[in-house]
Backbone as CSV, one residue per row, in Angstrom:
resi,resn,N_x,N_y,N_z,CA_x,CA_y,CA_z,C_x,C_y,C_z
1,MET,49.452,135.193,51.184,50.592,134.926,51.902,50.879,134.324,53.070
2,LYS,51.749,133.759,53.715,51.700,133.051,54.796,52.192,133.770,55.669
3,LYS,52.075,133.774,57.226,52.356,134.728,57.855,54.115,134.995,58.406
4,ALA,54.289,136.038,58.607,55.819,136.200,58.716,55.773,136.785,60.184
5,ASP,57.190,136.527,60.479,57.846,136.725,61.792,59.142,137.569,61.506
6,LEU,59.478,138.728,61.527,60.990,139.368,60.972,61.112,139.879,62.522
7,HIS,61.330,139.019,63.608,61.785,139.904,64.739,62.031,138.482,65.643
8,ILE,63.036,137.789,65.406,63.452,136.624,66.364,65.019,136.454,66.846
9,HIS,65.092,136.260,68.028,66.509,135.996,68.364,66.969,134.508,68.634
10,THR,68.170,134.321,68.587,68.746,133.069,68.719,69.645,133.126,69.491
11,LEU,70.390,132.173,70.073,71.497,132.268,71.062,72.612,133.232,71.043
12,TYR,72.687,133.767,69.479,73.721,134.492,69.705,73.475,135.896,70.176
13,SER,72.354,136.118,70.430,71.959,137.339,71.155,72.399,136.957,72.935
14,SER,72.798,138.039,73.408,72.945,137.753,75.136,71.696,137.308,75.620
15,ASP,70.921,137.722,74.966,69.185,137.189,75.942,68.628,136.113,75.530
16,GLY,69.319,135.461,74.612,68.499,134.469,73.354,68.861,133.349,73.811
17,GLU,68.176,132.375,73.262,68.308,131.025,74.154,68.785,129.673,73.418
18,HIS,67.912,130.021,72.197,67.675,128.976,71.042,68.616,128.753,69.985
19,THR,69.036,127.634,69.340,69.733,127.315,68.171,69.023,127.958,67.120
20,VAL,69.801,127.905,65.808,69.275,128.388,64.800,68.352,127.365,64.226
21,SER,68.749,126.117,64.511,67.974,125.136,63.782,66.646,124.829,64.608
22,ASP,66.778,125.080,65.962,65.264,125.235,66.920,64.441,126.327,66.316
23,ILE,64.761,127.568,66.127,64.212,128.273,65.496,63.671,128.089,64.061
24,LEU,64.266,127.329,63.271,63.853,127.057,62.037,62.754,126.188,62.013
25,ASN,62.669,124.987,62.881,62.006,124.399,63.433,60.679,124.760,63.753
26,MET,60.617,125.648,64.561,59.744,126.679,65.437,59.054,127.524,64.308
27,CYS,59.762,127.811,63.474,58.873,128.435,62.386,58.060,127.618,61.422
28,LEU,58.530,126.596,61.080,58.105,125.749,59.974,56.951,125.100,61.061
29,ASN,56.904,124.619,62.141,55.477,124.390,62.988,54.422,125.275,63.465
30,ALA,55.033,126.674,63.096,54.044,127.695,63.394,53.450,128.278,62.089
31,ASP,53.897,127.518,61.074,53.501,127.903,59.539,53.808,129.213,58.994
32,ILE,55.182,129.550,59.675,55.704,130.752,59.069,56.096,130.658,57.811
33,GLY,55.897,131.731,56.679,56.328,131.522,55.789,57.474,132.238,55.009
34,THR,57.643,133.428,56.108,58.952,134.421,55.824,59.552,134.690,57.434
35,PHE,60.630,134.560,57.762,61.291,134.835,58.559,62.612,135.642,58.909
36,SER,62.711,136.206,59.866,64.397,136.919,59.993,64.726,136.994,61.372
37,ILE,66.112,136.485,61.232,66.773,136.452,62.714,67.216,137.724,62.638
38,THR,67.032,138.698,63.950,67.402,139.643,64.253,68.125,139.929,65.638
39,ASP,69.323,139.268,65.559,69.850,139.105,67.078,70.706,140.472,67.306
40,HIS,70.606,140.815,68.577,71.395,142.203,68.933,72.777,142.218,68.534
41,ASN,73.000,143.247,67.654,74.060,143.934,67.301,75.057,142.537,66.818
42,THR,74.570,141.738,66.436,75.368,140.634,65.645,74.739,139.813,64.313
43,VAL,75.403,139.442,63.287,74.835,138.715,62.371,75.336,137.251,62.584
44,GLY,75.654,136.494,63.769,76.446,135.628,63.842,76.026,134.322,63.465
45,ALA,74.206,134.364,63.700,73.498,133.209,63.290,72.884,133.078,61.770
46,THR,73.410,134.290,61.005,72.847,134.669,59.635,73.143,133.431,58.537
47,THR,74.576,133.407,58.370,75.172,132.245,57.485,74.437,131.016,57.661
48,GLU,74.050,130.329,58.776,73.695,129.125,59.273,72.051,129.205,58.946
49,ALA,71.582,130.249,59.262,69.957,130.474,58.778,69.725,130.193,57.340
50,ALA,70.334,131.049,56.396,70.287,131.261,55.363,70.645,129.987,54.841
51,ALA,71.484,129.285,55.248,71.448,127.659,54.254,70.431,126.694,55.115
52,LEU,70.299,126.465,55.885,69.164,125.826,56.684,67.723,126.049,56.054
53,ALA,67.242,127.472,55.879,66.045,127.895,55.177,66.035,127.530,53.617
54,SER,67.106,127.470,52.818,67.560,127.208,51.500,67.010,125.714,51.412
55,GLU,67.027,124.735,52.236,66.679,123.352,52.076,64.912,123.270,52.744
56,LYS,64.615,124.259,53.355,63.259,124.154,53.488,62.021,125.063,52.711
57,ASP,61.129,124.808,52.878,60.043,125.586,52.275,59.838,127.056,52.846
58,ILE,60.644,127.914,53.080,60.457,129.070,53.865,61.447,130.209,53.386
59,LEU,60.906,131.324,53.881,61.987,132.555,53.206,62.503,132.938,54.200
60,PHE,63.905,133.343,54.158,64.689,133.809,55.233,65.303,135.456,54.387
61,ILE,65.008,136.512,55.438,65.654,137.486,55.298,66.667,137.775,56.302
62,SER,67.806,138.292,55.996,68.676,138.380,56.514,68.713,139.505,57.875
63,GLY,69.151,139.763,58.655,68.793,140.741,59.806,69.466,141.279,60.884
64,ILE,69.460,142.319,61.720,70.129,142.684,62.859,69.109,143.650,63.496
65,GLU,69.448,143.695,65.059,68.733,144.755,65.643,69.886,145.189,66.171
66,ILE,69.907,146.806,66.072,71.020,147.869,66.488,70.553,148.632,67.726
67,ASP,71.476,148.299,68.691,71.123,149.530,69.646,71.948,150.839,69.307
68,CYS,71.134,151.762,69.757,71.574,153.231,69.259,70.598,154.222,69.997
69,ASN,70.612,155.455,69.588,70.319,156.732,70.549,69.626,157.706,69.471
70,TYR,68.928,158.324,69.939,68.438,159.298,69.218,67.840,160.490,70.425
71,LYS,68.487,161.626,70.463,67.959,163.051,70.951,67.885,162.216,72.759
72,GLY,69.039,161.329,73.043,68.882,160.975,74.418,68.125,159.667,74.828
73,ASN,67.357,159.167,73.857,66.171,157.798,73.904,67.102,156.988,73.246
74,ASP,67.172,155.943,74.079,67.652,154.616,73.775,66.223,153.831,72.784
75,LEU,66.912,153.140,71.879,66.021,152.749,70.881,66.838,151.556,69.818
76,HIS,65.944,150.636,69.238,66.777,149.724,68.191,66.297,149.914,67.038
77,LEU,67.396,149.718,66.031,67.352,149.861,64.733,66.975,148.099,64.024
78,LEU,65.914,148.068,63.567,66.232,146.696,62.815,66.904,147.024,61.365
79,GLY,67.252,145.880,60.902,68.064,146.130,59.512,67.900,144.971,58.673
80,TYR,67.305,144.886,57.584,67.125,143.766,56.884,67.466,143.681,55.416
81,GLY,67.931,142.593,54.912,68.436,142.485,53.385,69.802,142.980,53.459
82,ILE,70.364,143.146,54.775,72.044,143.421,54.866,72.972,142.210,54.150
83,ASP,74.070,142.880,53.754,75.358,142.048,53.782,75.848,141.686,54.683
84,TRP,75.578,140.630,55.301,75.877,140.273,56.682,77.489,139.772,56.882
85,GLU,77.901,139.913,55.627,79.876,139.430,55.599,80.480,140.786,55.618
86,SER,79.896,141.872,55.347,80.748,142.837,55.676,81.265,143.006,57.386
87,GLU,82.588,143.560,56.986,83.340,143.700,58.269,82.835,144.426,59.017
88,ASP,81.752,145.537,58.428,81.297,146.734,59.535,80.319,146.122,60.568
89,PHE,79.856,144.749,60.345,78.802,144.322,61.105,79.898,143.581,62.534
90,ALA,81.102,142.833,62.005,81.940,142.594,63.298,82.465,143.573,63.713
91,ARG,82.944,144.552,63.376,83.131,145.950,64.566,82.114,146.027,65.121
92,LEU,80.957,146.538,64.642,79.877,146.880,65.531,79.957,145.946,66.635
93,GLU,79.678,144.590,66.388,79.528,143.524,67.718,80.591,143.877,68.649
94,ALA,82.005,144.011,68.110,83.123,144.141,68.812,83.012,145.231,69.740
95,SER,82.560,146.530,69.275,82.455,147.758,70.099,81.243,147.779,70.732
96,VAL,80.209,146.877,70.703,79.012,146.888,71.627,79.524,146.244,72.877
97,SER,80.033,144.999,72.376,80.658,143.741,73.559,81.435,144.764,74.533
98,LYS,82.267,145.542,74.147,83.118,146.500,75.022,82.446,147.300,75.981
99,LEU,81.576,148.103,75.055,80.619,148.851,75.899,79.774,147.850,77.021
100,VAL,79.172,147.069,76.841,78.512,146.089,77.770,79.481,145.652,78.769
101,LEU,80.193,145.191,78.467,81.253,144.496,79.675,82.028,145.949,80.604
102,ASP,82.203,146.837,80.135,82.721,147.786,80.860,81.619,148.527,81.527
103,SER,80.248,148.372,81.455,79.292,148.922,82.481,78.798,147.867,83.210
104,PHE,79.301,146.377,82.992,78.642,145.406,84.165,78.669,145.736,85.417
105,SER,80.251,146.093,85.801,80.616,146.454,87.124,79.498,147.532,87.953
106,GLN,79.102,148.511,87.214,78.040,149.446,87.511,76.679,149.029,87.392
107,MET,76.538,147.941,86.874,75.012,147.429,87.039,74.968,146.630,88.037
108,VAL,75.934,145.989,88.414,75.928,145.250,89.687,76.211,146.102,90.992
109,ASP,77.103,147.205,91.138,77.254,148.238,92.233,75.518,148.809,92.252
110,ASN,75.048,149.119,91.338,73.671,149.891,91.569,73.016,148.882,91.974
111,LEU,72.746,147.580,91.749,71.939,146.433,92.457,72.156,146.207,93.886
112,LEU,73.399,146.276,93.911,73.919,146.382,95.499,73.388,147.515,96.264
113,GLY,73.736,148.643,95.783,73.046,150.014,96.459,71.518,149.893,96.642
114,LEU,70.741,149.366,95.733,69.492,149.349,96.224,69.129,148.329,97.401
115,GLY,69.912,147.517,97.643,69.579,146.244,98.350,69.179,144.915,98.019
116,PHE,69.666,144.605,96.754,69.665,143.206,96.103,71.090,142.643,96.661
117,ASN,70.919,141.163,96.304,72.424,140.563,97.070,72.690,139.886,95.505
118,VAL,73.533,140.137,94.811,74.118,139.850,93.489,75.515,139.131,93.532
119,ASP,76.178,138.394,92.932,77.137,137.744,92.882,77.791,137.762,91.369
120,ALA,78.797,138.871,91.215,79.000,139.298,89.705,80.173,138.065,89.177
121,GLU,80.578,137.424,90.273,81.323,136.116,89.618,80.073,135.237,88.895
122,ALA,79.275,134.772,89.866,78.319,133.522,89.292,77.738,134.254,88.055
123,VAL,77.424,135.752,88.001,76.641,136.048,86.847,77.834,135.960,85.419
124,MET,79.065,135.878,85.651,80.025,136.160,84.464,80.109,134.555,83.856
125,ASN,80.135,133.655,85.318,80.269,132.116,84.828,79.034,131.599,84.210
126,LYS,77.719,132.211,84.727,76.472,131.930,84.148,76.524,132.274,82.170
127,ALA,77.443,133.506,82.070,77.158,134.058,80.925,78.214,133.014,79.906
128,ASP,79.245,132.399,80.586,79.670,131.667,79.487,80.116,132.074,78.269
129,GLY,80.854,132.952,78.483,81.266,133.955,77.087,80.582,134.790,76.360
130,LYS,79.365,134.729,76.965,78.465,135.703,76.068,78.381,136.937,76.954
131,LEU,77.673,137.952,76.402,77.647,139.173,77.533,76.723,139.000,78.620
132,PRO,77.005,139.563,79.630,76.193,139.720,80.844,75.007,140.639,80.618
133,SER,73.885,140.156,80.803,72.857,141.010,80.645,71.899,141.261,82.284
134,PRO,71.179,142.302,82.124,70.390,142.428,83.031,69.241,141.225,83.674
135,GLU,69.005,140.771,82.435,67.959,139.383,82.662,68.665,138.187,82.811
136,LEU,69.929,137.918,82.403,70.664,137.060,83.030,71.106,137.225,84.617
137,ILE,71.189,138.492,85.155,71.625,138.674,86.831,70.416,138.331,87.653
138,ALA,69.380,138.639,86.845,67.787,138.198,87.307,67.749,136.584,87.298
139,GLU,68.222,136.101,86.506,68.222,134.594,86.296,68.905,133.854,87.299
140,VAL,70.163,134.290,87.694,71.210,133.825,88.634,70.709,134.298,89.893
141,MET,70.268,135.044,90.355,69.394,135.561,91.607,68.395,134.660,91.904
142,LEU,67.590,134.609,90.830,66.183,133.577,91.103,66.473,132.121,91.173
143,SER,67.712,131.823,91.111,68.111,130.474,90.719,68.499,129.640,92.020
144,ASP,68.780,130.662,92.805,69.180,130.123,94.227,68.808,130.985,95.421
145,LYS,68.180,130.075,96.665,67.675,130.857,97.570,68.873,132.114,98.289
146,LYS,69.786,131.636,98.213,71.211,132.464,99.011,70.935,133.966,98.444
147,TYR,70.264,134.357,97.194,70.163,135.841,96.694,68.690,136.099,97.186
148,GLU,68.278,135.790,97.821,66.687,136.091,98.182,66.716,137.187,99.072
149,THR,65.884,138.290,98.570,65.813,139.723,99.308,64.293,139.885,99.014
150,PRO,63.658,140.852,100.004,62.233,141.257,99.668,62.256,142.123,98.338
151,LEU,63.205,142.275,97.916,62.934,143.306,96.458,62.952,142.280,95.434
152,LEU,63.457,141.048,95.720,63.095,139.947,94.778,61.857,138.948,94.712
153,LYS,61.207,139.461,95.732,60.080,138.460,95.581,59.075,138.726,94.724
154,PRO,58.733,139.887,93.988,57.713,140.169,93.074,58.087,139.105,91.984
155,TYR,59.434,138.945,91.486,59.913,138.135,90.391,59.740,136.506,90.809
156,MET,59.748,136.226,91.941,59.931,135.039,92.242,58.351,134.050,91.966
157,ALA,58.280,132.678,92.351,56.950,132.042,91.558,55.812,132.912,92.680
158,GLY,54.842,133.230,91.898,53.602,133.382,92.356,53.573,134.871,92.907
159,GLY,54.769,135.436,92.374,54.895,137.346,92.444,54.264,137.759,91.475
160,GLU,54.132,139.089,91.626,53.245,139.924,90.727,53.914,140.291,89.228
161,ARG,55.151,139.615,89.413,56.165,140.204,87.971,56.760,139.041,87.682
162,SER,56.034,137.596,88.161,56.822,136.366,87.697,56.160,135.661,86.623
163,ASP,55.576,136.493,85.831,54.783,135.823,84.543,56.190,135.783,83.480
164,MET,56.793,136.926,83.558,58.095,136.743,82.865,59.330,137.670,83.436
165,PRO,59.592,136.984,84.479,60.500,137.471,85.698,61.584,138.100,85.158
166,TYR,62.787,137.583,83.985,63.731,138.054,83.458,63.468,139.417,83.037
167,ILE,62.556,139.448,81.956,62.407,140.699,81.438,61.778,141.711,82.184
168,ASN,60.863,141.128,82.791,60.339,141.977,83.819,61.202,142.835,84.576
169,PHE,62.214,142.032,85.360,63.614,142.632,86.192,63.934,143.891,85.294
170,TYR,64.278,143.537,84.199,64.995,144.413,83.270,64.078,145.668,82.863
171,LEU,62.852,145.493,82.925,61.821,146.645,82.341,62.228,147.482,83.845
172,ASP,61.661,147.117,85.128,61.558,147.600,86.244,62.691,148.192,87.066
173,TYR,64.268,147.867,86.315,65.238,148.296,87.176,66.350,148.970,86.124
174,PHE,66.438,148.224,84.816,67.299,148.429,83.859,66.845,149.345,82.739
175,ALA,65.564,149.256,82.464,65.340,150.179,81.042,65.512,151.643,81.632
176,GLN,65.602,152.579,80.632,66.226,154.005,80.789,65.466,154.853,81.629
177,GLY,66.285,155.309,82.463,65.426,155.972,83.805,65.125,154.969,84.834
178,LYS,65.213,154.038,84.774,65.071,153.405,86.178,66.060,153.262,87.112
179,SER,65.841,152.598,88.233,66.853,153.040,89.506,68.061,152.214,88.905
180,ALA,68.420,151.340,88.358,69.769,150.794,88.286,70.243,151.066,86.870
181,TYR,69.482,151.602,86.116,70.018,152.202,84.694,71.323,152.641,84.559
182,VAL,72.254,151.889,83.355,73.563,152.110,83.339,73.460,152.912,82.136
183,PRO,73.707,154.262,82.079,73.873,154.857,80.625,75.079,154.216,79.803
184,ILE,74.608,153.726,78.705,75.683,153.297,77.545,75.680,154.088,76.079
185,THR,76.827,154.416,75.870,76.887,155.458,74.627,76.737,154.586,73.414
186,TYR,75.826,153.919,72.895,75.614,153.196,71.988,75.425,154.555,70.617
187,MET,75.695,154.073,69.527,75.854,154.939,68.206,74.542,155.788,68.216
188,ASP,75.046,156.898,67.522,73.654,157.747,67.197,72.978,157.122,66.143
189,TYR,71.685,157.151,66.236,70.713,156.710,65.126,70.952,157.156,63.989
190,SER,71.336,158.124,63.781,71.801,158.306,62.132,72.868,157.374,61.823
191,ASP,73.883,157.208,62.815,74.964,156.163,62.393,74.680,155.086,62.131
192,ALA,73.364,154.448,63.081,72.880,153.205,62.955,71.931,153.064,61.594
193,LEU,71.549,154.142,60.706,70.896,154.121,59.431,71.865,153.996,58.296
194,GLN,73.012,154.766,58.527,74.044,154.727,57.655,74.627,153.281,57.767
195,LEU,74.838,152.658,59.117,75.261,151.375,58.791,74.386,150.579,58.129
196,VAL,73.265,150.344,58.274,72.377,149.547,57.479,72.394,149.827,56.062
197,THR,72.157,151.128,55.765,72.113,151.607,54.421,73.095,151.507,53.713
198,ASP,74.374,151.474,54.286,75.694,151.552,53.503,75.900,149.998,53.190
199,ASN,75.321,149.201,53.687,75.464,147.570,53.528,74.286,146.917,52.916
200,GLY,73.894,147.823,52.177,72.350,147.193,51.447,71.046,146.946,52.215
201,GLY,70.744,147.332,53.106,69.966,146.883,54.095,68.648,148.003,53.954
202,ILE,67.702,147.380,54.837,66.529,148.532,54.808,66.391,148.803,56.214
203,PRO,66.406,149.920,56.838,66.296,150.521,58.251,64.655,150.360,58.799
204,ILE,64.477,149.930,60.017,62.904,149.875,60.241,62.872,150.078,62.098
205,VAL,62.336,151.054,62.513,62.590,151.028,63.804,61.751,150.214,64.520
206,ALA,62.379,149.346,65.260,61.880,148.272,66.007,60.838,148.812,67.308
207,HIS,59.862,148.098,67.751,58.902,148.663,68.621,58.650,149.548,69.173
208,PRO,58.715,150.715,68.154,58.672,152.344,68.626,57.765,152.373,69.714
209,GLY,56.743,152.102,69.940,55.867,152.266,71.264,56.310,151.968,72.291
210,LEU,57.453,150.917,72.292,58.269,150.268,73.706,59.258,151.631,73.972
211,ASN,60.058,151.633,73.066,61.055,152.545,73.462,60.656,154.144,73.575
212,PHE,59.662,154.525,72.980,58.886,156.204,73.085,57.628,155.998,73.517
213,ARG,57.284,155.244,74.492,55.821,155.408,74.931,56.134,156.389,75.620
214,GLY,54.917,157.223,75.373,54.341,158.695,76.257,55.462,159.572,75.265
215,LYS,56.074,158.879,74.280,56.682,160.094,73.550,56.425,159.990,71.877
216,GLU,55.244,159.298,71.756,55.108,158.715,70.546,54.852,159.858,69.079
217,GLU,55.008,161.181,69.592,55.222,162.139,68.547,56.348,162.472,68.034
218,VAL,57.740,161.735,68.436,59.073,161.594,68.112,58.967,160.839,66.710
219,ILE,58.203,159.971,66.716,58.341,158.912,65.631,58.254,159.362,64.531
220,PRO,57.421,160.222,64.138,57.823,160.935,62.658,59.065,161.668,62.389
221,GLU,59.981,162.124,63.531,61.330,162.502,63.117,61.921,161.166,62.955
222,LEU,61.686,159.995,63.398,62.733,158.867,62.878,62.417,158.391,61.426
223,LEU,61.255,158.652,61.010,60.998,158.570,59.865,61.468,159.554,58.588
224,ASP,61.551,160.992,58.980,62.186,161.966,58.567,63.639,161.821,58.259
225,LYS,64.096,160.975,59.459,65.867,161.182,59.356,66.273,159.919,58.517
226,GLY,65.671,159.080,58.183,65.822,158.023,57.012,65.469,156.690,57.376
227,ALA,64.671,156.581,58.517,64.048,155.076,58.593,63.192,154.662,57.428
228,ARG,63.173,153.497,56.850,61.950,153.267,55.659,60.669,152.542,56.511
229,GLY,60.698,152.468,57.708,59.468,151.941,58.069,59.292,151.978,59.680
230,LEU,58.329,151.228,60.091,58.199,150.983,61.450,57.578,149.479,61.666
231,GLU,57.777,149.124,62.784,57.561,147.807,63.203,56.175,147.999,64.094
232,VAL,55.066,147.655,63.380,53.643,148.287,63.747,53.308,147.256,64.719
233,PHE,53.454,145.907,64.302,52.937,144.628,64.751,53.794,144.080,65.882
234,ASN,53.665,144.005,67.221,54.431,143.095,67.834,53.649,143.028,69.369
235,ASN,54.367,142.520,70.062,53.647,142.419,71.488,54.082,143.287,72.601
236,TYR,54.191,144.473,71.887,54.091,145.566,73.369,53.289,146.865,72.795
237,HIS,52.732,146.955,71.687,51.897,147.957,71.433,50.496,147.903,71.906
238,ASP,49.845,148.830,71.934,48.333,148.268,72.434,47.654,148.919,71.091
239,THR,46.214,149.113,71.219,45.296,149.290,69.802,45.665,150.894,69.259
240,GLN,45.796,151.649,70.324,45.937,153.066,69.897,47.299,153.316,69.266
241,GLN,48.290,152.841,69.892,49.595,152.803,69.056,49.684,152.097,67.822
242,ILE,49.031,150.819,67.595,49.003,150.244,66.505,48.377,151.115,65.322
243,HIS,47.243,151.818,65.613,46.683,152.589,64.711,47.281,153.769,64.625
244,TYR,48.078,154.156,65.333,48.815,155.575,65.378,50.088,155.213,64.364
245,PHE,51.088,154.489,64.638,51.935,153.858,63.795,51.395,153.366,62.342
246,ALA,50.692,152.670,62.308,49.988,152.477,60.990,49.664,153.583,60.317
247,SER,48.943,154.513,60.550,48.707,155.632,60.087,50.023,156.612,59.249
248,LEU,51.062,156.626,60.251,52.202,157.380,60.022,52.577,156.261,58.615
249,VAL,52.764,155.439,58.949,53.676,154.397,57.750,52.646,154.590,56.409
250,THR,51.196,154.450,56.453,50.680,154.269,55.360,50.475,155.950,54.796
251,GLU,50.210,156.745,55.132,50.429,158.151,54.854,51.637,158.502,53.999
252,ARG,52.798,158.010,54.709,54.130,158.193,54.003,54.578,157.146,53.013
253,LYS,53.704,156.397,52.654,53.902,155.173,51.763,55.229,154.301,52.561
254,ALA,55.373,154.471,54.121,56.495,153.714,53.899,56.543,152.263,54.205
255,LEU,57.048,151.623,55.277,56.974,150.015,55.032,56.425,149.659,56.547
256,MET,55.864,148.509,56.545,55.155,148.337,57.851,55.510,146.707,58.104
257,THR,56.109,146.587,59.202,56.693,145.270,59.529,55.979,144.494,61.255
258,CYS,56.230,143.248,61.144,55.779,142.482,62.257,56.609,141.570,62.695
259,GLY,56.825,141.315,63.900,57.651,140.508,64.738,57.174,140.088,65.996
260,SER,57.577,139.011,66.513,57.212,138.359,68.089,58.239,139.186,68.886
261,ASP,59.240,139.328,68.611,60.595,139.647,69.360,60.553,138.467,70.164
262,PHE,60.811,137.230,69.706,61.037,136.035,70.457,62.561,135.951,70.861
263,HIS,62.711,135.413,72.162,63.853,135.050,72.829,64.010,133.816,73.475
264,GLY,62.743,133.380,73.910,62.970,132.257,74.714,62.628,132.231,76.056
265,LYS,63.518,131.742,76.977,63.155,131.961,78.650,62.793,133.532,79.195
266,THR,63.651,134.220,78.491,63.763,135.687,78.773,62.362,136.271,78.506
267,LYS,61.445,135.773,77.640,60.129,136.484,77.288,59.355,134.954,77.206
268,PRO,59.081,134.263,77.889,58.241,132.872,77.864,56.774,133.088,77.483
269,LEU,56.305,134.138,77.549,54.915,134.485,77.124,54.839,134.885,75.704
270,ILE,55.903,134.715,75.241,56.080,135.422,73.628,56.622,134.156,72.653
271,GLN,55.797,133.805,71.637,55.768,132.354,71.096,56.216,133.028,69.514
272,ILE,56.920,132.418,68.819,57.020,132.779,67.288,55.821,132.740,66.384
273,GLY,55.644,133.656,65.727,54.627,134.164,64.904,53.506,134.527,65.912
274,GLN,53.562,135.019,66.778,52.445,135.601,68.063,52.861,136.929,68.011
275,TYR,51.985,138.091,67.472,52.106,139.170,67.700,50.663,140.152,67.534
276,LYS,50.103,141.229,68.138,49.246,141.901,68.144,48.956,142.424,66.765
277,PHE,47.589,141.998,65.992,47.568,142.178,64.297,46.281,142.970,64.385
278,ASP,45.815,143.924,63.318,44.740,144.260,63.089,44.597,144.122,61.660
279,ASP,43.702,142.746,61.049,43.667,142.673,59.410,43.382,143.221,58.900
280,LYS,42.760,144.577,58.886,42.595,145.560,58.236,43.827,146.241,57.380
281,TYR,44.856,145.801,57.859,46.204,146.283,57.346,47.123,145.159,56.811
282,LYS,46.432,143.977,56.590,46.753,142.552,56.271,47.461,143.125,54.679
283,GLU,46.919,143.536,53.914,47.473,144.016,52.313,48.381,144.520,52.555
284,TYR,48.312,145.653,52.927,49.623,146.487,53.172,51.000,146.053,53.720
285,LEU,50.636,145.094,54.941,51.988,144.637,55.414,52.274,143.553,54.631
286,ASP,51.722,142.769,53.476,52.266,141.686,52.707,53.063,142.512,51.862
287,ILE,52.389,143.555,51.146,53.383,144.219,49.924,54.545,144.840,50.760
288,SER,54.587,144.988,52.058,55.622,145.615,52.942,56.906,144.532,52.980
289,VAL,56.543,143.183,53.439,57.107,142.015,53.580,57.899,141.882,52.210
290,THR,56.959,141.903,51.527,57.418,141.474,49.859,58.731,142.344,49.399
291,THR,58.213,143.472,49.800,59.257,144.334,49.209,60.769,144.241,50.263
292,ILE,60.696,144.019,51.067,61.829,143.769,52.093,62.778,142.218,51.698
293,ALA,61.671,141.384,51.595,62.218,139.853,51.066,63.094,139.858,49.681
294,GLU,62.596,140.852,48.834,63.181,141.153,47.658,64.689,141.836,47.996
295,ARG,64.667,142.421,48.606,66.238,142.735,49.119,67.111,142.106,49.617
296,LYS,66.687,140.591,50.021,67.299,139.634,50.754,68.267,139.342,50.201
């Protein structure tokens, strides 16, 4: 079985960069046999992706990545094989868009309070109709010397956080618990599960070791509550996490997935089809991907 990448973002995500056509060509060049576009809280790319994939020797699985919350922890739920034409997803996108836009002024205020030089209007202009994200704020601040402050230096060329400056800025300041974090009341995890399953999809917890780092013992609960599997292979899990999550999945006969979480310039070190992997799970992964693809 050719390699799969079931976690890819297009420009329909607020922090994505590339068109659907670009993504398809990247997948073909990387010899990907199965792919899924899992944009944040939107299925805007799906119709085009399905049409383009049908013309090529590549299998497309409809997908989405939903922001949700479990017991006070922000996490992402992937939904595969969904009925993307359902109005439920249009309502989800509208709801999340309002939540993010309502939080933007507080995001800016938090940064100003910390000593950053931020121009909210410049960020909104750069967003050009998309949602303003912490990564976009970083991009704007790093694009012009007038925004330079000592706090920004680690993300500037040569700085210790300059390898992926936009996402590193998000992780350092806007990830849950960080100094500029703005709580957003995303839907409950149980409701996200219901949204996916009600629309014919398979719910999979995205990069659990990223959202629950240091709290990995919570992950069995997510499976018990209704997730069909875990994204075991990605660019965030270390070897110990991979084996822990793989053991949870195999013991429960749940599904195991893989994904790069490709975004483009937001995560420039991440490429389509590339993620940490352990060959001893290849057969189990192939069976899982085939099971999900049959639901497409």
